[in-house]
C-alpha positions in Angstrom: -27.7 117.1 -81.5 -26.2 116.5 -84.9 -25.9 119.1 -87.7 -28.3 116.8 -89.6 -30.9 116.9 -86.9 -30.5 120.7 -86.5 -31.0 121.2 -90.3 -34.1 119.1 -90.3 -35.6 120.7 -87.2 -34.9 124.1 -88.9 -36.6 122.9 -92.1 -39.7 121.7 -90.3 -40.0 125.0 -88.4 -39.5 127.0 -91.6 -42.1 124.9 -93.4 -44.6 125.5 -90.6 -43.8 129.3 -90.9 -44.3 129.0 -94.7 -47.8 127.5 -94.2 -48.5 130.3 -91.7 -47.5 132.8 -94.3 -49.8 131.2 -96.8 -52.7 131.3 -94.4 -52.1 135.0 -93.9 -52.2 135.5 -97.7 -48.5 136.0 -98.1 -47.8 133.4 -100.8 -44.7 135.3 -101.9 -43.1 134.9 -98.5 -44.1 131.2 -98.4 -42.4 130.7 -101.8 -39.2 132.3 -100.5 -39.2 130.1 -97.5 -39.8 127.0 -99.6 -36.9 127.8 -101.8 -34.7 128.4 -98.8 -35.7 125.1 -97.3 -35.0 123.3 -100.6 -31.5 124.8 -100.8 -30.8 123.5 -97.3 -32.1 120.1 -98.2 -30.0 120.0 -101.3 -26.9 121.0 -99.4 -27.7 118.2 -96.8 -28.1 115.7 -99.6 -24.8 116.7 -101.1 -23.1 116.5 -97.7 -24.4 113.0 -97.2 -22.9 112.1 -100.6 -19.6 113.4 -99.4 -19.8 116.4 -101.7 -20.2 120.1 -101.5 -21.0 123.1 -103.7 -19.4 126.6 -104.1 -22.7 128.5 -103.8 -22.9 129.4 -100.1 -26.5 129.9 -99.2 -27.7 130.9 -102.7 -30.6 128.4 -102.8 -31.4 128.9 -106.5 -27.8 128.2 -107.6 -27.7 125.1 -105.3 -31.0 123.8 -106.8 -29.7 124.5 -110.3 -26.5 122.5 -109.5 -28.5 119.6 -108.0 -31.0 119.5 -111.0 -28.1 118.6 -113.3 -27.3 115.4 -111.4 -28.2 112.3 -113.4 -29.1 110.1 -110.5 -32.2 112.1 -109.6 -35.7 110.5 -110.0 -38.3 112.1 -112.2 -40.3 113.0 -109.1 -37.3 114.8 -107.6 -36.5 116.6 -110.9 -40.1 117.8 -111.2 -40.0 119.2 -107.7 -36.7 121.0 -108.5 -38.2 122.3 -111.8 -41.1 123.8 -109.8 -38.8 125.3 -107.3 -36.7 126.9 -110.1 -39.7 128.4 -111.9 -40.2 132.2 -112.0 -43.5 133.7 -111.2 -45.6 135.4 -114.0 -46.4 139.1 -114.2 -49.1 138.6 -111.6 -46.6 137.0 -109.2 -48.1 133.5 -109.6 -46.9 130.1 -110.5 -48.8 127.8 -112.9 -51.9 126.2 -111.5 -51.2 123.1 -109.5 -47.6 124.1 -108.6 -47.2 124.0 -104.8 -43.7 124.7 -103.6 -44.5 123.8 -100.0 -45.5 120.3 -101.3 -42.4 120.2 -103.5 -40.0 120.7 -100.5 -41.7 117.8 -98.8 -41.1 115.7 -101.9 -37.4 116.7 -101.8 -37.0 115.8 -98.2 -38.5 112.4 -98.8 -36.7 111.7 -102.1 -33.3 113.0 -101.3 -33.0 112.4 -97.6 -35.7 109.8 -96.7 -37.1 112.3 -94.2 -40.7 113.3 -93.6 -41.2 117.1 -93.3 -45.0 117.0 -93.2 -46.2 119.5 -90.6 -49.1 118.7 -88.4 -52.6 119.1 -90.0 -53.3 122.2 -88.0 -50.2 123.9 -89.5 -51.4 123.5 -93.0 -55.1 124.3 -92.6 -56.2 127.2 -94.7 
């Protein structure tokens, strides 16, 4: 199995776990998982471009680095913007922002990969 396949299998499993966190009412944990997935996807994107980054596993720094790249589509940039948002004083993001959806957008836009979990994994 290639490193690419391993990374995507991990991302799919982590996304399923994030949906499970959401179902249990732990949206904060789901957000953490989403950002961690996004960092791994961004790292894989850069690897495929023959590039790297100096940020180790710091997902937010990796996403900030990627956001600055001029070749990104508006859809990708919007997903990254959401993933970089801070929560408000009630630990919420603005209405309509769904980081679990945004990591799926990144997977499709950056890697051409489908991370959508099975319907039963996303059911509320």
